[in-house]
py3Dmol code that shows the C-alpha trace and the ligand (Angstrom):
import py3Dmol

protein = """\
ATOM      1  CA  MET A   1      28.562  -2.734  -5.681  1.00  0.00           C
ATOM      2  CA  ILE A   2      29.235  -6.292  -4.627  1.00  0.00           C
ATOM      3  CA  GLY A   3      30.676  -8.221  -7.554  1.00  0.00           C
ATOM      4  CA  ASN A   4      28.740  -6.671 -10.416  1.00  0.00           C
ATOM      5  CA  HIS A   5      25.562  -6.197  -8.399  1.00  0.00           C
ATOM      6  CA  PRO A   6      24.741  -2.591  -7.523  1.00  0.00           C
ATOM      7  CA  TYR A   7      22.802  -1.790  -4.371  1.00  0.00           C
ATOM      8  CA  ARG A   8      21.423   1.088  -2.317  1.00  0.00           C
ATOM      9  CA  LEU A   9      21.909   1.305   1.400  1.00  0.00           C
ATOM     10  CA  GLU A  10      19.564   3.404   3.477  1.00  0.00           C
ATOM     11  CA  VAL A  11      18.393   3.851   7.030  1.00  0.00           C
ATOM     12  CA  ALA A  12      14.689   4.251   7.714  1.00  0.00           C
ATOM     13  CA  LEU A  13      13.534   4.741  11.306  1.00  0.00           C
ATOM     14  CA  HIS A  14      16.763   3.115  12.519  1.00  0.00           C
ATOM     15  CA  ASP A  15      16.248   0.015  10.343  1.00  0.00           C
ATOM     16  CA  VAL A  16      19.032  -0.569   7.830  1.00  0.00           C
ATOM     17  CA  ILE A  17      17.769  -1.471   4.360  1.00  0.00           C
ATOM     18  CA  MET A  18      19.958  -2.683   1.525  1.00  0.00           C
ATOM     19  CA  ALA A  19      18.186  -2.941  -1.798  1.00  0.00           C
ATOM     20  CA  GLY A  20      19.281  -4.320  -5.142  1.00  0.00           C
ATOM     21  CA  ASP A  21      17.531  -5.445  -8.259  1.00  0.00           C
ATOM     22  CA  GLY A  22      14.831  -7.906  -7.190  1.00  0.00           C
ATOM     23  CA  TRP A  23      16.056  -8.256  -3.599  1.00  0.00           C
ATOM     24  CA  ASN A  24      16.432  -6.364  -0.355  1.00  0.00           C
ATOM     25  CA  ILE A  25      17.780  -7.017   3.105  1.00  0.00           C
ATOM     26  CA  THR A  26      16.392  -5.305   6.205  1.00  0.00           C
ATOM     27  CA  LEU A  27      18.135  -5.323   9.540  1.00  0.00           C
ATOM     28  CA  PRO A  28      15.751  -4.017  12.182  1.00  0.00           C
ATOM     29  CA  GLU A  29      16.800  -1.545  14.879  1.00  0.00           C
ATOM     30  CA  ASN A  30      16.271  -4.259  17.502  1.00  0.00           C
ATOM     31  CA  PRO A  31      19.723  -5.841  17.978  1.00  0.00           C
ATOM     32  CA  GLY A  32      18.068  -9.182  18.771  1.00  0.00           C
ATOM     33  CA  ALA A  33      16.227  -9.359  15.447  1.00  0.00           C
ATOM     34  CA  ARG A  34      17.440 -11.379  12.508  1.00  0.00           C
ATOM     35  CA  PRO A  35      18.049  -9.866   9.114  1.00  0.00           C
ATOM     36  CA  ILE A  36      15.119 -10.228   6.721  1.00  0.00           C
ATOM     37  CA  VAL A  37      15.913 -11.065   3.116  1.00  0.00           C
ATOM     38  CA  GLN A  38      13.131 -10.381   0.623  1.00  0.00           C
ATOM     39  CA  THR A  39      13.205 -11.379  -3.009  1.00  0.00           C
ATOM     40  CA  VAL A  40      10.781 -10.944  -5.863  1.00  0.00           C
ATOM     41  CA  THR A  41      10.985 -14.582  -6.893  1.00  0.00           C
ATOM     42  CA  GLU A  42      11.762 -17.791  -5.103  1.00  0.00           C
ATOM     43  CA  ASN A  43      15.270 -19.148  -5.536  1.00  0.00           C
ATOM     44  CA  ASP A  44      16.025 -17.467  -8.818  1.00  0.00           C
ATOM     45  CA  GLU A  45      19.614 -18.050  -9.989  1.00  0.00           C
ATOM     46  CA  LYS A  46      19.834 -14.499 -11.273  1.00  0.00           C
ATOM     47  CA  CYS A  47      19.124 -13.123  -7.811  1.00  0.00           C
ATOM     48  CA  PRO A  48      22.504 -12.779  -6.064  1.00  0.00           C
ATOM     49  CA  VAL A  49      21.255 -13.140  -2.468  1.00  0.00           C
ATOM     50  CA  PHE A  50      20.733 -16.853  -3.085  1.00  0.00           C
ATOM     51  CA  GLY A  51      24.500 -17.197  -3.464  1.00  0.00           C
ATOM     52  CA  PRO A  52      26.056 -17.781  -0.006  1.00  0.00           C
ATOM     53  CA  ALA A  53      29.191 -15.749  -0.724  1.00  0.00           C
ATOM     54  CA  PHE A  54      27.251 -12.737  -1.964  1.00  0.00           C
ATOM     55  CA  LEU A  55      24.760 -13.024   0.880  1.00  0.00           C
ATOM     56  CA  GLN A  56      27.520 -13.061   3.492  1.00  0.00           C
ATOM     57  CA  LYS A  57      29.134  -9.955   2.003  1.00  0.00           C
ATOM     58  CA  ALA A  58      25.791  -8.184   1.849  1.00  0.00           C
ATOM     59  CA  LEU A  59      24.959  -9.115   5.440  1.00  0.00           C
ATOM     60  CA  ASN A  60      28.335  -7.741   6.521  1.00  0.00           C
ATOM     61  CA  VAL A  61      27.602  -4.425   4.809  1.00  0.00           C
ATOM     62  CA  VAL A  62      24.214  -4.251   6.488  1.00  0.00           C
ATOM     63  CA  SER A  63      25.447  -5.180   9.924  1.00  0.00           C
ATOM     64  CA  ASP A  64      28.401  -2.758   9.762  1.00  0.00           C
ATOM     65  CA  ARG A  65      25.932  -0.011   9.047  1.00  0.00           C
ATOM     66  CA  ALA A  66      23.601  -1.216  11.801  1.00  0.00           C
ATOM     67  CA  VAL A  67      26.476  -1.053  14.301  1.00  0.00           C
ATOM     68  CA  ARG A  68      26.965   2.599  13.375  1.00  0.00           C
ATOM     69  CA  VAL A  69      23.241   3.328  13.602  1.00  0.00           C
ATOM     70  CA  ARG A  70      23.029   1.679  17.020  1.00  0.00           C
ATOM     71  CA  GLY A  71      26.114   3.580  18.127  1.00  0.00           C
ATOM     72  CA  GLU A  72      24.433   6.831  17.115  1.00  0.00           C
ATOM     73  CA  ILE A  73      21.290   5.891  18.991  1.00  0.00           C
ATOM     74  CA  SER A  74      23.125   5.172  22.232  1.00  0.00           C
ATOM     75  CA  THR A  75      25.178   8.375  22.016  1.00  0.00           C
ATOM     76  CA  ASP A  76      21.893  10.263  21.815  1.00  0.00           C
ATOM     77  CA  TRP A  77      20.708   8.548  24.994  1.00  0.00           C
ATOM     78  CA  PRO A  78      21.736   9.208  28.599  1.00  0.00           C
ATOM     79  CA  ARG A  79      24.863   7.232  29.472  1.00  0.00           C
ATOM     80  CA  ARG A  80      23.029   5.353  32.229  1.00  0.00           C
ATOM     81  CA  SER A  81      20.674   3.875  29.601  1.00  0.00           C
ATOM     82  CA  THR A  82      23.356   1.675  28.089  1.00  0.00           C
ATOM     83  CA  LYS A  83      25.786   1.443  31.049  1.00  0.00           C
ATOM     84  CA  PRO A  84      24.135  -0.141  34.116  1.00  0.00           C
ATOM     85  CA  ASP A  85      25.548   0.825  37.526  1.00  0.00           C
ATOM     86  CA  HIS A  86      26.853  -1.755  40.057  1.00  0.00           C
ATOM     87  CA  ASP A  87      23.335  -2.756  41.019  1.00  0.00           C
ATOM     88  CA  GLY A  88      22.204  -3.162  37.422  1.00  0.00           C
ATOM     89  CA  VAL A  89      20.188   0.031  37.532  1.00  0.00           C
ATOM     90  CA  VAL A  90      19.546   1.704  34.175  1.00  0.00           C
ATOM     91  CA  ARG A  91      17.714   4.804  33.016  1.00  0.00           C
ATOM     92  CA  HIS A  92      14.888   4.652  30.476  1.00  0.00           C
ATOM     93  CA  PRO A  93      16.290   6.360  27.370  1.00  0.00           C
ATOM     94  CA  LEU A  94      13.076   8.112  26.360  1.00  0.00           C
ATOM     95  CA  TRP A  95      11.303   9.221  29.512  1.00  0.00           C
ATOM     96  CA  GLY A  96      13.847   8.680  32.303  1.00  0.00           C
ATOM     97  CA  GLY A  97      13.134   6.791  35.495  1.00  0.00           C
ATOM     98  CA  GLU A  98      15.808   4.503  36.927  1.00  0.00           C
ATOM     99  CA  SER A  99      15.406   0.883  38.014  1.00  0.00           C
ATOM    100  CA  ASP A 100      17.028  -2.524  37.846  1.00  0.00           C
ATOM    101  CA  ALA A 101      13.720  -4.228  36.987  1.00  0.00           C
ATOM    102  CA  TRP A 102      11.561  -3.404  33.993  1.00  0.00           C
ATOM    103  CA  PHE A 103       8.431  -4.718  32.312  1.00  0.00           C
ATOM    104  CA  CYS A 104       7.415  -5.161  28.698  1.00  0.00           C
ATOM    105  CA  LEU A 105       3.870  -3.991  27.960  1.00  0.00           C
ATOM    106  CA  HIS A 106       3.820  -6.012  24.775  1.00  0.00           C
ATOM    107  CA  CYS A 107       4.553  -9.492  26.154  1.00  0.00           C
ATOM    108  CA  SER A 108       4.223  -8.767  29.904  1.00  0.00           C
ATOM    109  CA  GLY A 109       7.762 -10.061  30.401  1.00  0.00           C
ATOM    110  CA  LYS A 110       9.940  -9.085  33.363  1.00  0.00           C
ATOM    111  CA  LEU A 111      13.308  -7.681  32.287  1.00  0.00           C
ATOM    112  CA  THR A 112      16.539  -6.710  33.981  1.00  0.00           C
ATOM    113  CA  GLY A 113      18.240  -3.395  33.420  1.00  0.00           C
ATOM    114  CA  ILE A 114      21.291  -5.258  32.134  1.00  0.00           C
ATOM    115  CA  GLN A 115      19.245  -7.079  29.476  1.00  0.00           C
ATOM    116  CA  LEU A 116      17.760  -3.806  28.263  1.00  0.00           C
ATOM    117  CA  ALA A 117      21.100  -1.997  28.248  1.00  0.00           C
ATOM    118  CA  GLN A 118      22.579  -4.753  26.115  1.00  0.00           C
ATOM    119  CA  ASN A 119      19.636  -4.906  23.740  1.00  0.00           C
ATOM    120  CA  LEU A 120      19.211  -1.205  22.983  1.00  0.00           C
ATOM    121  CA  TRP A 121      16.051  -1.219  25.116  1.00  0.00           C
ATOM    122  CA  HIS A 122      14.222  -3.710  22.956  1.00  0.00           C
ATOM    123  CA  CYS A 123      12.501  -6.587  24.741  1.00  0.00           C
ATOM    124  CA  PRO A 124      14.661  -9.682  24.192  1.00  0.00           C
ATOM    125  CA  GLY A 125      11.532 -11.805  24.410  1.00  0.00           C
ATOM    126  CA  CYS A 126       9.212 -10.228  21.870  1.00  0.00           C
ATOM    127  CA  GLY A 127      11.284  -7.506  20.223  1.00  0.00           C
ATOM    128  CA  ALA A 128       9.053  -4.645  21.433  1.00  0.00           C
ATOM    129  CA  SER A 129      10.648  -1.201  21.198  1.00  0.00           C
ATOM    130  CA  PRO A 130      11.639   1.077  24.125  1.00  0.00           C
ATOM    131  CA  LEU A 131       8.163   2.626  23.882  1.00  0.00           C
ATOM    132  CA  ASP A 132       6.748  -0.575  25.427  1.00  0.00           C
ATOM    133  CA  ILE A 133       9.208  -0.810  28.329  1.00  0.00           C
ATOM    134  CA  PHE A 134       8.101   0.518  31.745  1.00  0.00           C
ATOM    135  CA  ASP A 135       9.473   0.415  35.306  1.00  0.00           C
ATOM    136  CA  THR A 136       6.078  -0.574  36.691  1.00  0.00           C
ATOM    137  CA  ALA A 137       3.674  -3.101  35.277  1.00  0.00           C
ATOM    138  CA  PHE A 138       0.748  -0.681  35.631  1.00  0.00           C
ATOM    139  CA  TRP A 139      -1.447  -2.983  33.528  1.00  0.00           C
ATOM    140  CA  CYS A 140      -1.049  -5.826  36.016  1.00  0.00           C
ATOM    141  CA  ASP A 141      -3.302  -6.306  39.098  1.00  0.00           C
ATOM    142  CA  ASP A 142      -0.939  -8.267  41.358  1.00  0.00           C
ATOM    143  CA  GLU A 143       2.009  -5.848  41.430  1.00  0.00           C
ATOM    144  CA  ALA A 144       3.737  -7.818  38.676  1.00  0.00           C
ATOM    145  CA  LYS A 145       4.065 -10.942  40.858  1.00  0.00           C
ATOM    146  CA  SER A 146       2.597 -13.114  38.117  1.00  0.00           C
ATOM    147  CA  LEU A 147       4.946 -11.829  35.430  1.00  0.00           C
ATOM    148  CA  GLN A 148       7.700 -14.147  34.235  1.00  0.00           C
ATOM    149  CA  PRO A 149      11.268 -13.082  33.545  1.00  0.00           C
ATOM    150  CA  VAL A 150      12.269 -13.002  29.893  1.00  0.00           C
ATOM    151  CA  LYS A 151      15.315 -15.078  29.046  1.00  0.00           C
ATOM    152  CA  THR A 152      17.856 -13.628  26.677  1.00  0.00           C
ATOM    153  CA  GLU A 153      18.384 -16.288  24.063  1.00  0.00           C
ATOM    154  CA  GLY A 154      21.924 -17.219  23.186  1.00  0.00           C
ATOM    155  CA  ALA A 155      22.742 -15.887  19.749  1.00  0.00           C
ATOM    156  CA  VAL A 156      22.912 -19.381  18.254  1.00  0.00           C
ATOM    157  CA  ASP A 157      21.574 -18.498  14.854  1.00  0.00           C
ATOM    158  CA  GLY A 158      20.800 -14.864  15.542  1.00  0.00           C
ATOM    159  CA  ASP A 159      22.519 -13.753  12.352  1.00  0.00           C
ATOM    160  CA  LYS A 160      20.782 -16.283  10.152  1.00  0.00           C
ATOM    161  CA  PRO A 161      18.469 -14.344   7.900  1.00  0.00           C
ATOM    162  CA  ASP A 162      14.781 -15.026   7.396  1.00  0.00           C
ATOM    163  CA  PHE A 163      13.917 -15.350   3.733  1.00  0.00           C
ATOM    164  CA  GLY A 164      10.641 -14.222   2.253  1.00  0.00           C
ATOM    165  CA  VAL A 165       9.247 -13.675  -1.210  1.00  0.00           C
ATOM    166  CA  VAL A 166       7.611 -10.338  -1.862  1.00  0.00           C
ATOM    167  CA  ASP A 167       6.225  -9.994  -5.312  1.00  0.00           C
ATOM    168  CA  ASP A 168       5.914  -6.264  -5.835  1.00  0.00           C
ATOM    169  CA  ARG A 169       5.293  -6.419  -9.560  1.00  0.00           C
ATOM    170  CA  PRO A 170       2.134  -4.583 -10.507  1.00  0.00           C
ATOM    171  CA  LYS A 171      -0.894  -6.864 -10.550  1.00  0.00           C
ATOM    172  CA  LEU A 172      -4.151  -6.227 -12.236  1.00  0.00           C
ATOM    173  CA  GLU A 173      -7.114  -6.406  -9.919  1.00  0.00           C
ATOM    174  CA  LEU A 174     -10.196  -5.891 -12.019  1.00  0.00           C
ATOM    175  CA  ASN A 175     -13.125  -4.685  -9.993  1.00  0.00           C
ATOM    176  CA  GLY A 176     -16.463  -3.313 -11.044  1.00  0.00           C
ATOM    177  CA  GLU A 177     -15.225   0.242 -10.944  1.00  0.00           C
ATOM    178  CA  LYS A 178     -12.287  -0.411 -13.259  1.00  0.00           C
ATOM    179  CA  ILE A 179     -14.350  -2.504 -15.661  1.00  0.00           C
ATOM    180  CA  THR A 180     -16.954   0.249 -15.805  1.00  0.00           C
ATOM    181  CA  LEU A 181     -14.258   2.804 -16.560  1.00  0.00           C
ATOM    182  CA  LEU A 182     -12.894   0.790 -19.488  1.00  0.00           C
ATOM    183  CA  ILE A 183     -16.326   0.036 -20.904  1.00  0.00           C
ATOM    184  CA  ARG A 184     -17.349   3.677 -20.697  1.00  0.00           C
ATOM    185  CA  SER A 185     -14.126   4.717 -22.388  1.00  0.00           C
ATOM    186  CA  ALA A 186     -14.845   2.218 -25.180  1.00  0.00           C
ATOM    187  CA  LEU A 187     -18.388   3.558 -25.528  1.00  0.00           C
ATOM    188  CA  LEU A 188     -16.841   6.991 -26.059  1.00  0.00           C
ATOM    189  CA  ASP A 189     -14.719   5.444 -28.838  1.00  0.00           C
ATOM    190  CA  ASP A 190     -17.935   4.202 -30.403  1.00  0.00           C
ATOM    191  CA  ALA A 191     -19.681   7.556 -30.130  1.00  0.00           C
ATOM    192  CA  THR A 192     -19.586   9.473 -33.392  1.00  0.00           C
ATOM    193  CA  ASN A 193     -21.456  12.591 -32.354  1.00  0.00           C
ATOM    194  CA  ILE A 194     -22.224  14.592 -29.225  1.00  0.00           C
ATOM    195  CA  SER A 195     -25.533  12.879 -28.662  1.00  0.00           C
ATOM    196  CA  GLU A 196     -23.812   9.502 -28.518  1.00  0.00           C
ATOM    197  CA  LYS A 197     -20.989  10.892 -26.392  1.00  0.00           C
ATOM    198  CA  LEU A 198     -23.508  12.081 -23.839  1.00  0.00           C
ATOM    199  CA  GLY A 199     -25.158   8.678 -24.099  1.00  0.00           C
ATOM    200  CA  ALA A 200     -21.839   6.996 -23.381  1.00  0.00           C
ATOM    201  CA  LEU A 201     -21.137   9.259 -20.425  1.00  0.00           C
ATOM    202  CA  GLN A 202     -24.629   8.717 -19.030  1.00  0.00           C
ATOM    203  CA  ALA A 203     -24.853   4.993 -19.758  1.00  0.00           C
ATOM    204  CA  GLU A 204     -25.635   2.869 -16.768  1.00  0.00           C
ATOM    205  CA  ILE A 205     -22.969   0.206 -16.530  1.00  0.00           C
ATOM    206  CA  THR A 206     -23.235  -2.489 -13.906  1.00  0.00           C
ATOM    207  CA  VAL A 207     -20.914  -5.375 -13.243  1.00  0.00           C
ATOM    208  CA  ASP A 208     -22.174  -8.405 -11.368  1.00  0.00           C
ATOM    209  CA  ASP A 209     -20.287 -10.859  -9.153  1.00  0.00           C
ATOM    210  CA  GLU A 210     -19.410 -13.054 -12.114  1.00  0.00           C
ATOM    211  CA  ASN A 211     -18.028 -10.002 -13.849  1.00  0.00           C
ATOM    212  CA  ASP A 212     -20.734  -9.887 -16.457  1.00  0.00           C
ATOM    213  CA  VAL A 213     -21.619  -6.437 -17.651  1.00  0.00           C
ATOM    214  CA  TRP A 214     -24.953  -4.756 -18.197  1.00  0.00           C
ATOM    215  CA  ILE A 215     -24.895  -1.660 -20.362  1.00  0.00           C
ATOM    216  CA  SER A 216     -28.052   0.439 -20.398  1.00  0.00           C
ATOM    217  CA  LEU A 217     -28.021   3.102 -23.059  1.00  0.00           C
ATOM    218  CA  GLU A 218     -30.434   5.970 -23.192  1.00  0.00           C
ATOM    219  CA  GLU A 219     -32.650   5.571 -26.225  1.00  0.00           C
ATOM    220  CA  ASP A 220     -32.779   9.273 -27.071  1.00  0.00           C
ATOM    221  CA  LEU A 221     -29.019   9.639 -27.023  1.00  0.00           C
ATOM    222  CA  TRP A 222     -27.770   6.331 -28.361  1.00  0.00           C
ATOM    223  CA  PRO A 223     -29.524   4.889 -31.454  1.00  0.00           C
ATOM    224  CA  GLN A 224     -31.240   1.651 -30.538  1.00  0.00           C
ATOM    225  CA  ASP A 225     -29.795  -0.223 -33.486  1.00  0.00           C
ATOM    226  CA  LYS A 226     -26.227   0.964 -32.957  1.00  0.00           C
ATOM    227  CA  GLU A 227     -23.936  -1.726 -31.627  1.00  0.00           C
ATOM    228  CA  PRO A 228     -21.222  -0.409 -29.324  1.00  0.00           C
ATOM    229  CA  VAL A 229     -18.525  -2.344 -31.216  1.00  0.00           C
ATOM    230  CA  GLN A 230     -15.527  -1.089 -29.244  1.00  0.00           C
ATOM    231  CA  ALA A 231     -17.236  -1.716 -25.914  1.00  0.00           C
ATOM    232  CA  LEU A 232     -17.972  -5.280 -26.984  1.00  0.00           C
ATOM    233  CA  ILE A 233     -14.340  -5.788 -28.048  1.00  0.00           C
ATOM    234  CA  VAL A 234     -13.070  -4.458 -24.726  1.00  0.00           C
ATOM    235  CA  ALA A 235     -15.487  -6.693 -22.836  1.00  0.00           C
ATOM    236  CA  ALA A 236     -14.336  -9.701 -24.853  1.00  0.00           C
ATOM    237  CA  LYS A 237     -10.692  -8.904 -24.071  1.00  0.00           C
ATOM    238  CA  LEU A 238     -11.578  -8.839 -20.390  1.00  0.00           C
ATOM    239  CA  GLY A 239     -13.471 -12.109 -20.748  1.00  0.00           C
ATOM    240  CA  LEU A 240     -16.829 -10.565 -19.901  1.00  0.00           C
ATOM    241  CA  GLU A 241     -20.315 -11.310 -21.185  1.00  0.00           C
ATOM    242  CA  VAL A 242     -22.272  -8.230 -22.173  1.00  0.00           C
ATOM    243  CA  GLU A 243     -25.989  -7.559 -21.914  1.00  0.00           C
ATOM    244  CA  LEU A 244     -27.171  -4.500 -23.777  1.00  0.00           C
ATOM    245  CA  GLU A 245     -30.398  -2.723 -23.098  1.00  0.00           C
ATOM    246  CA  SER A 246     -32.080   0.482 -24.066  1.00  0.00           C
ATOM    247  CA  THR A 247     -33.632   2.638 -21.413  1.00  0.00           C
ATOM    248  CA  TRP A 248     -35.711   5.708 -21.545  1.00  0.00           C
ATOM    249  CA  SER A 249     -35.231   8.255 -18.820  1.00  0.00           C
ATOM    250  CA  THR A 250     -34.826  11.971 -18.378  1.00  0.00           C
ATOM    251  CA  ILE A 251     -32.211  13.359 -20.705  1.00  0.00           C
ATOM    252  CA  PRO A 252     -30.046  16.332 -19.682  1.00  0.00           C
ATOM    253  CA  PHE A 253     -31.031  18.712 -22.502  1.00  0.00           C
ATOM    254  CA  HIS A 254     -34.004  19.063 -24.773  1.00  0.00           C
ATOM    255  CA  TRP A 255     -33.778  18.313 -28.494  1.00  0.00           C
ATOM    256  CA  PRO A 256     -31.379  15.359 -28.357  1.00  0.00           C
ATOM    257  CA  GLY A 257     -31.326  15.428 -32.162  1.00  0.00           C
ATOM    258  CA  LEU A 258     -29.125  18.555 -32.005  1.00  0.00           C
ATOM    259  CA  GLY A 259     -26.315  16.433 -30.653  1.00  0.00           C
ATOM    260  CA  GLU A 260     -26.436  14.265 -33.720  1.00  0.00           C
ATOM    261  CA  LEU A 261     -25.494  17.211 -35.934  1.00  0.00           C
ATOM    262  CA  THR A 262     -22.000  17.728 -34.564  1.00  0.00           C
ATOM    263  CA  SER A 263     -19.125  16.006 -32.859  1.00  0.00           C
ATOM    264  CA  SER A 264     -17.875  19.194 -31.228  1.00  0.00           C
ATOM    265  CA  THR A 265     -19.080  19.926 -27.727  1.00  0.00           C
ATOM    266  CA  SER A 266     -18.627  23.658 -28.144  1.00  0.00           C
ATOM    267  CA  GLU A 267     -20.662  23.668 -31.345  1.00  0.00           C
ATOM    268  CA  TYR A 268     -23.344  21.594 -29.697  1.00  0.00           C
ATOM    269  CA  THR A 269     -23.409  23.882 -26.671  1.00  0.00           C
ATOM    270  CA  GLN A 270     -23.966  26.911 -28.897  1.00  0.00           C
ATOM    271  CA  MET A 271     -26.800  25.201 -30.803  1.00  0.00           C
ATOM    272  CA  MET A 272     -28.391  24.079 -27.592  1.00  0.00           C
ATOM    273  CA  LEU A 273     -28.166  27.577 -26.031  1.00  0.00           C
ATOM    274  CA  ASP A 274     -29.608  29.116 -29.178  1.00  0.00           C
ATOM    275  CA  ALA A 275     -32.464  26.647 -29.199  1.00  0.00           C
ATOM    276  CA  TYR A 276     -33.332  27.384 -25.565  1.00  0.00           C
ATOM    277  CA  ALA A 277     -33.072  31.132 -26.234  1.00  0.00           C
ATOM    278  CA  GLN A 278     -35.321  30.901 -29.260  1.00  0.00           C
ATOM    279  CA  CYS A 279     -37.840  28.947 -27.296  1.00  0.00           C
ATOM    280  CA  ASP A 280     -37.731  31.582 -24.576  1.00  0.00           C
ATOM    281  CA  SER A 281     -38.462  34.404 -27.015  1.00  0.00           C
ATOM    282  CA  LEU A 282     -41.493  32.687 -28.511  1.00  0.00           C
ATOM    283  CA  PRO A 283     -44.764  34.330 -27.500  1.00  0.00           C
ATOM    284  CA  ASN A 284     -46.601  32.359 -24.856  1.00  0.00           C
ATOM    285  CA  SER A 285     -49.929  33.180 -26.431  1.00  0.00           C
ATOM    286  CA  LYS A 286     -50.251  29.944 -28.364  1.00  0.00           C
ATOM    287  CA  THR A 287     -52.280  28.247 -25.681  1.00  0.00           C
TER     288      THR A 287
END
"""
ligand_1 = """\
1
ZN
Zn 8.301 -8.184 25.302
"""
view = py3Dmol.view(width=600, height=400)
view.addModel(protein, "pdb")
view.setStyle({"model": 0}, {"cartoon": {"style": "trace"}})
view.addModel(ligand_1, "xyz")
view.setStyle({"model": 1}, {"stick": {}})
view.zoomTo()
view.show()
């Protein structure tokens, strides 16, 4: 709690993250990186990180924690990784190898052991992690002669945070698939018997680039003169134009009229099974 603003403080992959309501501050593992302040809205008075006093306190909390995290990292490493010898030779913390000159695969910068020891093995030029630091520039043809040394910038405004707005409120992105789902659900609302339910489930629904909807309903399952009222309401709410059409194709079961007699799928299933069974037992001699 800072003032009356609660917060959570956590460490994820060596980054320290402080999160409150509508804001968070991340301090990356790289000691050269600035804190990143993210808010849901831009310069909202209710958001405490826009107040300099609050922000300073919060940054202190974050950086105190980061000091501990960095301390833990360097205790896990060989001593020579963070304490150069007289000649500035240091040991790579992850895969060993000792040298006073190192290279960053990410920006092709030339680094000294002292720079790396001071910067927790992050490249002071580009911020790359220890995974990108090597004692030979194996990717370079001219034995690293063309590579330039990376200057460690003075920490002039190194603690000044970068602000950014991240709106993580849920946003509706209507695509064809979601529109189809809603329309089909509405068709099911309109269906009053099993035949129509099957018609709704089998309806061909297509959404074009302008988000207009075509609904093709199977004639044998959905009565031609029946308006899918709910589907039209849903489409109107979504601001969509609807084209209705009747099609005639293969239906899943014979005797579609059976489905009009009930609104229970189990009842319908029984009637349909009975009908097929009856048909099966009829003598074939009629022909
Ligand atoms: Zn680099």
